[in-house]
VODOVO-591305 format. One record per residue (C-alpha): x negated, y negated, z negated; residue in three letters. Coordinates in steps of 0.25 Angstrom, whole numbers, plus 5000, padded with zeros to 4 digits. Layout:
BEGIN
{xx=X yy=Y zz=Z res=ALA};
...
% end
This chain:
BEGIN
{xx=4977 yy=4864 zz=5043 res=MET};
{xx=4967 yy=4874 zz=5049 res=THR};
{xx=4968 yy=4877 zz=5063 res=THR};
{xx=4961 yy=4886 zz=5073 res=GLU};
{xx=4960 yy=4888 zz=5088 res=GLY};
{xx=4970 yy=4896 zz=5096 res=VAL};
{xx=4971 yy=4911 zz=5092 res=LEU};
{xx=4976 yy=4923 zz=5100 res=ASP};
{xx=4984 yy=4928 zz=5088 res=ILE};
{xx=4989 yy=4924 zz=5074 res=VAL};
{xx=4995 yy=4935 zz=5067 res=ALA};
{xx=5004 yy=4932 zz=5055 res=VAL};
{xx=5004 yy=4943 zz=5044 res=GLY};
{xx=4995 yy=4955 zz=5043 res=LEU};
{xx=5004 yy=4966 zz=5040 res=GLY};
{xx=5002 yy=4979 zz=5047 res=PRO};
{xx=5008 yy=4973 zz=5060 res=ALA};
{xx=4998 yy=4962 zz=5062 res=ASN};
{xx=4987 yy=4971 zz=5056 res=LEU};
{xx=4989 yy=4980 zz=5068 res=GLY};
{xx=4988 yy=4968 zz=5077 res=LEU};
{xx=4975 yy=4964 zz=5070 res=ALA};
{xx=4969 yy=4977 zz=5072 res=ALA};
{xx=4973 yy=4977 zz=5087 res=ALA};
{xx=4967 yy=4963 zz=5088 res=VAL};
{xx=4954 yy=4967 zz=5081 res=ASP};
{xx=4952 yy=4978 zz=5090 res=GLU};
{xx=4953 yy=4969 zz=5102 res=LEU};
{xx=4944 yy=4959 zz=5096 res=ASP};
{xx=4934 yy=4971 zz=5095 res=GLY};
{xx=4935 yy=4973 zz=5110 res=ASP};
{xx=4931 yy=4959 zz=5112 res=GLY};
{xx=4945 yy=4953 zz=5114 res=ALA};
{xx=4942 yy=4941 zz=5105 res=GLU};
{xx=4957 yy=4939 zz=5100 res=ILE};
{xx=4959 yy=4927 zz=5091 res=GLY};
{xx=4968 yy=4932 zz=5081 res=ALA};
{xx=4971 yy=4928 zz=5066 res=VAL};
{xx=4979 yy=4937 zz=5057 res=PHE};
{xx=4986 yy=4929 zz=5045 res=LEU};
{xx=4992 yy=4934 zz=5032 res=ASP};
{xx=4997 yy=4927 zz=5020 res=ARG};
{xx=4992 yy=4938 zz=5010 res=ARG};
{xx=4978 yy=4938 zz=5004 res=PRO};
{xx=4975 yy=4952 zz=5010 res=ALA};
{xx=4981 yy=4964 zz=5017 res=PHE};
{xx=4992 yy=4972 zz=5010 res=ASP};
{xx=5003 yy=4980 zz=5014 res=TRP};
{xx=5015 yy=4981 zz=5005 res=HIS};
{xx=5006 yy=4984 zz=4992 res=PRO};
{xx=5018 yy=4986 zz=4983 res=ASP};
{xx=5023 yy=4997 zz=4992 res=MET};
{xx=5010 yy=5005 zz=4991 res=LEU};
{xx=5016 yy=5016 zz=4983 res=LEU};
{xx=5008 yy=5029 zz=4980 res=PRO};
{xx=5018 yy=5038 zz=4987 res=SER};
{xx=5020 yy=5029 zz=4999 res=SER};
{xx=5017 yy=5035 zz=5013 res=VAL};
{xx=5018 yy=5029 zz=5026 res=MET};
{xx=5030 yy=5032 zz=5035 res=GLN};
{xx=5022 yy=5031 zz=5048 res=ILE};
{xx=5011 yy=5039 zz=5054 res=SER};
{xx=4997 yy=5034 zz=5051 res=PHE};
{xx=4995 yy=5034 zz=5067 res=LEU};
{xx=5004 yy=5022 zz=5067 res=LYS};
{xx=4993 yy=5013 zz=5061 res=ASP};
{xx=4989 yy=4999 zz=5066 res=LEU};
{xx=4981 yy=5004 zz=5078 res=ALA};
{xx=4983 yy=5019 zz=5082 res=THR};
{xx=4995 yy=5018 zz=5091 res=GLN};
{xx=4988 yy=5006 zz=5098 res=ARG};
{xx=4974 yy=5012 zz=5099 res=ASP};
{xx=4971 yy=5025 zz=5092 res=PRO};
{xx=4956 yy=5021 zz=5093 res=THR};
{xx=4957 yy=5009 zz=5085 res=SER};
{xx=4949 yy=5007 zz=5073 res=ARG};
{xx=4961 yy=5002 zz=5065 res=PHE};
{xx=4968 yy=5016 zz=5065 res=THR};
{xx=4973 yy=5023 zz=5053 res=PHE};
{xx=4964 yy=5035 zz=5057 res=ILE};
{xx=4952 yy=5026 zz=5058 res=ASN};
{xx=4956 yy=5020 zz=5044 res=TYR};
{xx=4956 yy=5035 zz=5038 res=LEU};
{xx=4942 yy=5038 zz=5044 res=HIS};
{xx=4936 yy=5025 zz=5039 res=ASP};
{xx=4942 yy=5028 zz=5025 res=ARG};
{xx=4936 yy=5042 zz=5025 res=GLY};
{xx=4950 yy=5049 zz=5024 res=ARG};
{xx=4953 yy=5053 zz=5038 res=LEU};
{xx=4952 yy=5068 zz=5036 res=ASN};
{xx=4959 yy=5067 zz=5023 res=ASP};
{xx=4971 yy=5060 zz=5029 res=PHE};
{xx=4971 yy=5071 zz=5040 res=ILE};
{xx=4971 yy=5082 zz=5030 res=ASN};
{xx=4984 yy=5076 zz=5024 res=MET};
{xx=4991 yy=5079 zz=5037 res=GLN};
{xx=5000 yy=5067 zz=5037 res=THR};
{xx=5003 yy=5055 zz=5046 res=PHE};
{xx=5008 yy=5046 zz=5034 res=SER};
{xx=4997 yy=5040 zz=5025 res=PRO};
{xx=5001 yy=5033 zz=5012 res=THR};
{xx=5005 yy=5019 zz=5012 res=ARG};
{xx=4993 yy=5016 zz=5004 res=ALA};
{xx=4984 yy=5022 zz=5014 res=GLU};
{xx=4990 yy=5015 zz=5026 res=PHE};
{xx=4989 yy=5002 zz=5018 res=THR};
{xx=4974 yy=5005 zz=5016 res=ASP};
{xx=4973 yy=5007 zz=5031 res=TYR};
{xx=4979 yy=4993 zz=5034 res=LEU};
{xx=4970 yy=4987 zz=5024 res=GLU};
{xx=4958 yy=4994 zz=5031 res=TRP};
{xx=4963 yy=4988 zz=5045 res=VAL};
{xx=4963 yy=4974 zz=5039 res=VAL};
{xx=4949 yy=4976 zz=5033 res=ASP};
{xx=4944 yy=4980 zz=5047 res=ARG};
{xx=4950 yy=4969 zz=5055 res=LEU};
{xx=4941 yy=4958 zz=5061 res=THR};
{xx=4952 yy=4949 zz=5066 res=VAL};
{xx=4955 yy=4936 zz=5058 res=ASP};
{xx=4964 yy=4940 zz=5047 res=VAL};
{xx=4967 yy=4928 zz=5037 res=ARG};
{xx=4974 yy=4931 zz=5024 res=TRP};
{xx=4982 yy=4921 zz=5015 res=ARG};
{xx=4988 yy=4914 zz=5027 res=ARG};
{xx=5003 yy=4911 zz=5026 res=SER};
{xx=5009 yy=4908 zz=5039 res=VAL};
{xx=5020 yy=4897 zz=5039 res=THR};
{xx=5023 yy=4894 zz=5053 res=ARG};
{xx=5021 yy=4900 zz=5067 res=VAL};
{xx=5025 yy=4891 zz=5079 res=ASP};
{xx=5022 yy=4889 zz=5094 res=LEU};
{xx=5015 yy=4876 zz=5099 res=ASP};
{xx=5018 yy=4868 zz=5112 res=ALA};
{xx=5007 yy=4877 zz=5119 res=GLU};
{xx=5014 yy=4890 zz=5114 res=GLY};
{xx=5003 yy=4893 zz=5104 res=LEU};
{xx=5007 yy=4899 zz=5091 res=CYS};
{xx=5004 yy=4890 zz=5078 res=ARG};
{xx=5003 yy=4898 zz=5065 res=VAL};
{xx=5003 yy=4889 zz=5053 res=GLN};
{xx=5001 yy=4893 zz=5038 res=GLY};
{xx=4993 yy=4892 zz=5026 res=THR};
{xx=4980 yy=4898 zz=5020 res=HIS};
{xx=4978 yy=4895 zz=5005 res=ASP};
{xx=4986 yy=4883 zz=5006 res=GLY};
{xx=4979 yy=4877 zz=5018 res=GLU};
{xx=4987 yy=4876 zz=5031 res=ALA};
{xx=4982 yy=4883 zz=5044 res=PHE};
{xx=4987 yy=4884 zz=5059 res=GLU};
{xx=4983 yy=4894 zz=5069 res=LEU};
{xx=4986 yy=4893 zz=5084 res=VAL};
{xx=4987 yy=4906 zz=5091 res=SER};
{xx=4992 yy=4911 zz=5105 res=ARG};
{xx=5000 yy=4922 zz=5097 res=ASN};
{xx=5006 yy=4925 zz=5083 res=VAL};
{xx=5010 yy=4938 zz=5077 res=VAL};
{xx=5019 yy=4938 zz=5066 res=LEU};
{xx=5018 yy=4950 zz=5057 res=GLY};
{xx=5023 yy=4945 zz=5044 res=VAL};
{xx=5030 yy=4958 zz=5040 res=GLY};
{xx=5043 yy=4961 zz=5034 res=SER};
{xx=5050 yy=4956 zz=5021 res=ARG};
{xx=5057 yy=4964 zz=5010 res=PRO};
{xx=5072 yy=4964 zz=5010 res=VAL};
{xx=5079 yy=4964 zz=4997 res=LEU};
{xx=5094 yy=4965 zz=4994 res=PRO};
{xx=5101 yy=4952 zz=4993 res=THR};
{xx=5104 yy=4953 zz=4978 res=TRP};
{xx=5089 yy=4956 zz=4976 res=ALA};
{xx=5084 yy=4943 zz=4983 res=GLU};
{xx=5095 yy=4935 zz=4975 res=ARG};
{xx=5090 yy=4941 zz=4962 res=LEU};
{xx=5075 yy=4939 zz=4964 res=ASP};
{xx=5072 yy=4948 zz=4952 res=ASP};
{xx=5058 yy=4954 zz=4951 res=GLU};
{xx=5065 yy=4967 zz=4947 res=ARG};
{xx=5070 yy=4968 zz=4961 res=VAL};
{xx=5058 yy=4973 zz=4969 res=ILE};
{xx=5057 yy=4975 zz=4984 res=HIS};
{xx=5049 yy=4988 zz=4987 res=ASN};
{xx=5038 yy=4980 zz=4993 res=THR};
{xx=5035 yy=4974 zz=4979 res=ALA};
{xx=5037 yy=4988 zz=4972 res=LEU};
{xx=5024 yy=4990 zz=4965 res=ARG};
{xx=5022 yy=4976 zz=4960 res=SER};
{xx=5037 yy=4974 zz=4958 res=GLY};
{xx=5038 yy=4986 zz=4948 res=LEU};
{xx=5025 yy=4983 zz=4942 res=GLY};
{xx=5029 yy=4969 zz=4938 res=ARG};
{xx=5042 yy=4975 zz=4931 res=LEU};
{xx=5035 yy=4984 zz=4922 res=GLY};
{xx=5046 yy=4994 zz=4921 res=LEU};
{xx=5048 yy=5002 zz=4909 res=ARG};
{xx=5049 yy=5017 zz=4909 res=GLU};
{xx=5062 yy=5022 zz=4914 res=GLY};
{xx=5065 yy=5010 zz=4922 res=ALA};
{xx=5077 yy=5010 zz=4931 res=ARG};
{xx=5073 yy=5006 zz=4946 res=VAL};
{xx=5082 yy=5004 zz=4957 res=ALA};
{xx=5077 yy=5006 zz=4971 res=VAL};
{xx=5085 yy=5001 zz=4983 res=LEU};
{xx=5083 yy=5007 zz=4997 res=GLY};
{xx=5083 yy=5021 zz=5004 res=HIS};
{xx=5070 yy=5020 zz=5012 res=GLY};
{xx=5056 yy=5024 zz=5011 res=GLN};
{xx=5052 yy=5012 zz=5002 res=SER};
{xx=5064 yy=5015 zz=4993 res=ALA};
{xx=5059 yy=5029 zz=4991 res=ALA};
{xx=5045 yy=5025 zz=4989 res=GLU};
{xx=5050 yy=5016 zz=4978 res=VAL};
{xx=5058 yy=5027 zz=4971 res=ILE};
{xx=5046 yy=5036 zz=4971 res=ARG};
{xx=5037 yy=5025 zz=4966 res=TYR};
{xx=5046 yy=5021 zz=4955 res=ALA};
{xx=5048 yy=5036 zz=4951 res=LEU};
{xx=5033 yy=5038 zz=4950 res=GLU};
{xx=5028 yy=5026 zz=4944 res=THR};
{xx=5039 yy=5021 zz=4935 res=LEU};
{xx=5040 yy=5030 zz=4922 res=PRO};
{xx=5054 yy=5036 zz=4921 res=GLY};
{xx=5060 yy=5026 zz=4931 res=ALA};
{xx=5074 yy=5029 zz=4935 res=GLU};
{xx=5075 yy=5025 zz=4950 res=VAL};
{xx=5088 yy=5022 zz=4957 res=HIS};
{xx=5088 yy=5022 zz=4972 res=ASN};
{xx=5100 yy=5015 zz=4978 res=PHE};
{xx=5102 yy=5019 zz=4993 res=ILE};
{xx=5114 yy=5015 zz=5002 res=SER};
{xx=5114 yy=5029 zz=5008 res=GLY};
{xx=5116 yy=5042 zz=5002 res=TYR};
{xx=5101 yy=5046 zz=5002 res=GLY};
{xx=5087 yy=5042 zz=5008 res=MET};
{xx=5085 yy=5048 zz=5021 res=VAL};
{xx=5071 yy=5053 zz=5027 res=PRO};
{xx=5063 yy=5045 zz=5037 res=ALA};
{xx=5065 yy=5051 zz=5051 res=ASP};
{xx=5051 yy=5053 zz=5055 res=ASN};
{xx=5054 yy=5063 zz=5067 res=SER};
{xx=5045 yy=5061 zz=5079 res=PRO};
{xx=5056 yy=5057 zz=5089 res=TYR};
{xx=5062 yy=5047 zz=5079 res=ALA};
{xx=5048 yy=5041 zz=5076 res=ASN};
{xx=5047 yy=5037 zz=5091 res=ARG};
{xx=5055 yy=5025 zz=5087 res=VAL};
{xx=5042 yy=5019 zz=5082 res=PHE};
{xx=5034 yy=5022 zz=5094 res=ASP};
{xx=5028 yy=5010 zz=5101 res=PRO};
{xx=5036 yy=5014 zz=5114 res=THR};
{xx=5049 yy=5013 zz=5106 res=ALA};
{xx=5047 yy=4997 zz=5105 res=VAL};
{xx=5050 yy=4996 zz=5119 res=ASP};
{xx=5062 yy=5006 zz=5118 res=ASP};
{xx=5068 yy=4997 zz=5107 res=PHE};
{xx=5064 yy=4983 zz=5112 res=PHE};
{xx=5070 yy=4986 zz=5126 res=PHE};
{xx=5083 yy=4993 zz=5121 res=ALA};
{xx=5096 yy=4986 zz=5119 res=SER};
{xx=5098 yy=4980 zz=5105 res=SER};
{xx=5110 yy=4991 zz=5103 res=GLU};
{xx=5100 yy=5002 zz=5105 res=VAL};
{xx=5089 yy=4996 zz=5097 res=ARG};
{xx=5098 yy=4994 zz=5085 res=ASN};
{xx=5104 yy=5008 zz=5086 res=GLU};
{xx=5090 yy=5015 zz=5087 res=LEU};
{xx=5085 yy=5006 zz=5075 res=LEU};
{xx=5096 yy=5011 zz=5067 res=GLN};
{xx=5095 yy=5025 zz=5071 res=ARG};
{xx=5080 yy=5027 zz=5068 res=HIS};
{xx=5079 yy=5019 zz=5055 res=ARG};
{xx=5077 yy=5032 zz=5048 res=SER};
{xx=5063 yy=5033 zz=5055 res=THR};
{xx=5058 yy=5022 zz=5045 res=ASN};
{xx=5069 yy=5013 zz=5038 res=TYR};
{xx=5078 yy=5018 zz=5027 res=GLY};
{xx=5071 yy=5032 zz=5026 res=CYS};
{xx=5061 yy=5039 zz=5017 res=VAL};
{xx=5050 yy=5049 zz=5020 res=ASP};
{xx=5055 yy=5063 zz=5018 res=SER};
{xx=5043 yy=5066 zz=5008 res=ALA};
{xx=5047 yy=5054 zz=4999 res=LEU};
{xx=5062 yy=5058 zz=5000 res=LEU};
{xx=5058 yy=5073 zz=4995 res=GLN};
{xx=5049 yy=5067 zz=4984 res=TRP};
{xx=5061 yy=5058 zz=4979 res=LEU};
{xx=5071 yy=5070 zz=4979 res=TYR};
{xx=5061 yy=5079 zz=4973 res=GLU};
{xx=5058 yy=5069 zz=4962 res=SER};
{xx=5073 yy=5067 zz=4959 res=GLU};
{xx=5075 yy=5082 zz=4958 res=TYR};
{xx=5064 yy=5084 zz=4949 res=ALA};
{xx=5070 yy=5073 zz=4940 res=ASP};
{xx=5083 yy=5081 zz=4940 res=LYS};
{xx=5076 yy=5094 zz=4936 res=VAL};
{xx=5069 yy=5086 zz=4925 res=ALA};
{xx=5082 yy=5081 zz=4920 res=GLY};
{xx=5080 yy=5066 zz=4923 res=ARG};
{xx=5084 yy=5057 zz=4934 res=ARG};
{xx=5074 yy=5046 zz=4939 res=ARG};
{xx=5078 yy=5044 zz=4953 res=LEU};
{xx=5093 yy=5040 zz=4957 res=HIS};
{xx=5096 yy=5039 zz=4972 res=VAL};
{xx=5109 yy=5031 zz=4972 res=ARG};
{xx=5116 yy=5035 zz=4985 res=GLN};
{xx=5124 yy=5025 zz=4993 res=ALA};
{xx=5122 yy=5015 zz=4981 res=THR};
{xx=5118 yy=5001 zz=4983 res=VAL};
{xx=5114 yy=4989 zz=4974 res=VAL};
{xx=5123 yy=4977 zz=4978 res=VAL};
{xx=5118 yy=4967 zz=4968 res=ASP};
{xx=5109 yy=4965 zz=4956 res=ALA};
{xx=5107 yy=4956 zz=4944 res=ARG};
{xx=5094 yy=4953 zz=4936 res=SER};
{xx=5095 yy=4956 zz=4921 res=GLU};
{xx=5085 yy=4954 zz=4910 res=VAL};
{xx=5081 yy=4969 zz=4909 res=ASP};
{xx=5083 yy=4973 zz=4924 res=GLY};
{xx=5092 yy=4973 zz=4936 res=MET};
{xx=5107 yy=4975 zz=4936 res=SER};
{xx=5111 yy=4981 zz=4950 res=LEU};
{xx=5125 yy=4982 zz=4956 res=ASP};
{xx=5125 yy=4996 zz=4962 res=VAL};
{xx=5136 yy=5000 zz=4972 res=ALA};
{xx=5138 yy=5015 zz=4973 res=ASP};
{xx=5144 yy=5016 zz=4987 res=ARG};
{xx=5148 yy=5031 zz=4986 res=LEU};
{xx=5156 yy=5029 zz=4973 res=ALA};
{xx=5160 yy=5015 zz=4976 res=GLY};
{xx=5155 yy=5010 zz=4963 res=GLU};
{xx=5148 yy=4998 zz=4958 res=HIS};
{xx=5139 yy=4997 zz=4945 res=GLY};
{xx=5128 yy=4989 zz=4939 res=GLN};
{xx=5115 yy=4996 zz=4936 res=GLU};
{xx=5102 yy=4992 zz=4929 res=HIS};
{xx=5088 yy=4993 zz=4934 res=PHE};
{xx=5074 yy=4989 zz=4930 res=ASP};
{xx=5069 yy=4986 zz=4944 res=ALA};
{xx=5075 yy=4987 zz=4958 res=VAL};
{xx=5067 yy=4990 zz=4970 res=VAL};
{xx=5072 yy=4986 zz=4984 res=CYS};
{xx=5067 yy=4995 zz=4995 res=ALA};
{xx=5076 yy=4987 zz=5004 res=THR};
{xx=5067 yy=4985 zz=5017 res=GLY};
{xx=5061 yy=4974 zz=5024 res=PHE};
{xx=5064 yy=4964 zz=5035 res=ARG};
{xx=5055 yy=4960 zz=5047 res=SER};
{xx=5060 yy=4948 zz=5053 res=ASP};
{xx=5054 yy=4937 zz=5063 res=ILE};
{xx=5047 yy=4928 zz=5053 res=PRO};
{xx=5055 yy=4916 zz=5057 res=ALA};
{xx=5051 yy=4908 zz=5046 res=GLY};
{xx=5037 yy=4907 zz=5052 res=LEU};
{xx=5041 yy=4902 zz=5065 res=LEU};
{xx=5040 yy=4888 zz=5070 res=GLY};
{xx=5050 yy=4880 zz=5078 res=SER};
{xx=5044 yy=4885 zz=5091 res=GLY};
{xx=5047 yy=4900 zz=5087 res=LEU};
{xx=5059 yy=4899 zz=5077 res=HIS};
{xx=5073 yy=4897 zz=5079 res=GLY};
{xx=5086 yy=4902 zz=5086 res=ALA};
{xx=5079 yy=4905 zz=5099 res=ASP};
{xx=5070 yy=4916 zz=5092 res=CYS};
{xx=5075 yy=4929 zz=5099 res=GLU};
{xx=5067 yy=4939 zz=5093 res=GLY};
{xx=5054 yy=4947 zz=5097 res=ILE};
{xx=5050 yy=4951 zz=5111 res=SER};
{xx=5045 yy=4965 zz=5114 res=ARG};
{xx=5031 yy=4961 zz=5112 res=ASP};
{xx=5034 yy=4955 zz=5099 res=TYR};
{xx=5034 yy=4941 zz=5102 res=ARG};
{xx=5044 yy=4931 zz=5096 res=LEU};
{xx=5055 yy=4926 zz=5106 res=MET};
{xx=5060 yy=4912 zz=5107 res=VAL};
{xx=5069 yy=4908 zz=5118 res=ASP};
{xx=5067 yy=4922 zz=5124 res=ARG};
{xx=5052 yy=4919 zz=5126 res=VAL};
{xx=5042 yy=4927 zz=5119 res=PRO};
{xx=5033 yy=4919 zz=5110 res=GLN};
{xx=5018 yy=4921 zz=5106 res=PRO};
{xx=5023 yy=4925 zz=5092 res=VAL};
{xx=5024 yy=4940 zz=5089 res=PHE};
{xx=5032 yy=4946 zz=5078 res=VAL};
{xx=5028 yy=4960 zz=5073 res=VAL};
{xx=5037 yy=4968 zz=5064 res=GLY};
{xx=5050 yy=4961 zz=5065 res=ALA};
{xx=5056 yy=4967 zz=5077 res=SER};
{xx=5062 yy=4980 zz=5074 res=ARG};
{xx=5075 yy=4977 zz=5080 res=SER};
{xx=5069 yy=4975 zz=5094 res=ASN};
{xx=5056 yy=4983 zz=5093 res=HIS};
{xx=5061 yy=4995 zz=5085 res=GLY};
{xx=5059 yy=5002 zz=5072 res=LEU};
{xx=5044 yy=5001 zz=5073 res=GLY};
{xx=5043 yy=4986 zz=5074 res=ALA};
{xx=5040 yy=4983 zz=5059 res=GLY};
{xx=5033 yy=4996 zz=5056 res=LEU};
{xx=5019 yy=5001 zz=5058 res=LEU};
{xx=5023 yy=5010 zz=5070 res=SER};
{xx=5020 yy=5000 zz=5081 res=ASN};
{xx=5010 yy=4991 zz=5075 res=ILE};
{xx=4998 yy=4996 zz=5083 res=ALA};
{xx=5005 yy=4996 zz=5097 res=VAL};
{xx=5012 yy=4983 zz=5094 res=ARG};
{xx=4998 yy=4976 zz=5091 res=SER};
{xx=4993 yy=4980 zz=5104 res=GLY};
{xx=5006 yy=4975 zz=5111 res=GLU};
{xx=5005 yy=4961 zz=5104 res=LEU};
{xx=4990 yy=4959 zz=5109 res=LEU};
{xx=4994 yy=4963 zz=5123 res=ALA};
{xx=5006 yy=4954 zz=5123 res=THR};
{xx=4997 yy=4943 zz=5118 res=MET};
{xx=4987 yy=4945 zz=5130 res=GLY};
{xx=4976 yy=4949 zz=5120 res=LEU};
{xx=4974 yy=4963 zz=5125 res=ALA};
{xx=4979 yy=4971 zz=5138 res=VAL};
{xx=4990 yy=4980 zz=5134 res=PRO};
{xx=4982 yy=4993 zz=5136 res=GLU};
{xx=4971 yy=4987 zz=5127 res=GLN};
{xx=4981 yy=4982 zz=5116 res=ALA};
{xx=4989 yy=4995 zz=5115 res=LEU};
{xx=4979 yy=5005 zz=5117 res=GLY};
{xx=4985 yy=5019 zz=5119 res=ALA};
{xx=4999 yy=5013 zz=5116 res=ALA};
{xx=5009 yy=5010 zz=5128 res=GLN};
{xx=5010 yy=4996 zz=5133 res=VAL};
{xx=5024 yy=4991 zz=5132 res=PRO};
{xx=5032 yy=4995 zz=5144 res=SER};
{xx=5043 yy=4985 zz=5145 res=ARG};
% end
């Protein structure tokens, strides 16, 4: 087993959350801080949901909410600097939009990875994180079959979210049932014939993007969208509602009562969850209308209708469909089923050793540390604290500022240096 000296930070997972932290560490290193940090990821290289990189996908967030701008607008890791480096700054300005495509934002993230000077190690699968008798974190894992252990004063767990499927879909384990995170490769493997019937479950942005992709890329496809409500709803991107994603909203949420937090989370879900960009909604409706004019029907929006069960058959899937308005049940046949049914972001309990895991784990502190026996530990969890830190906890919105907060909490930078122009947490 390979071991090294005591580090300041070991970060597990290099998605956008820890990538923002890596950028902040890189900048402090450049200023002479000499932070001992290692960033681990089990993948061979960086990617960001490659099966969701659809031609029409647009970010639902301002480009200014990148990995650095809200922490330090002068950072070399801003989206603006990326555009300048790529020679597209004026072209982007001329589009007069705040929302880049998902493909362009992914290219930005890859651009950041390529410019990091911190220690990034790919193909590292972490299997255990624990505390030793001296309060140091021990991170164990494997690299190409060889075991390793890293010792650090702090660990940051940013292992991302996991797709959620309906219970019946998990039970079937049929390749014709696809979560939208595997959309492109999943549909590609099936080799659907012309005029295939595709069921899409879900009513949010991902479901709407899947529907458009199917209509545009599958010749003659008939797409049935099953939604529990009466229709898709537009995202609430009004300026006052969007304050729910401000860095200052984290304090507001965390220090409020659980009753108030739950109420606000539910009230403002339509700012990001279970809603669709207005322009995409308009495209879908106009496409459906154009088909009616042409005397054909490809898109079927199945209002207040849910799939309650399914069976695998030789030539496709048989879905048990419940029409809640008519109070009727029936079986329908489809060639593929795409579940745009969301994600879960939980504390990665499976990685935690005996010193961190068990009945006495009580959640996450305001500064994102894991709590054990009401004592914050040097293990930070990012992206899994929406119930305590607000709707922006698992999104891009707070990555830049949160990265500075983490470094300040670790004592690796003074708050003003770590947070740049952002406010230091007041409570």
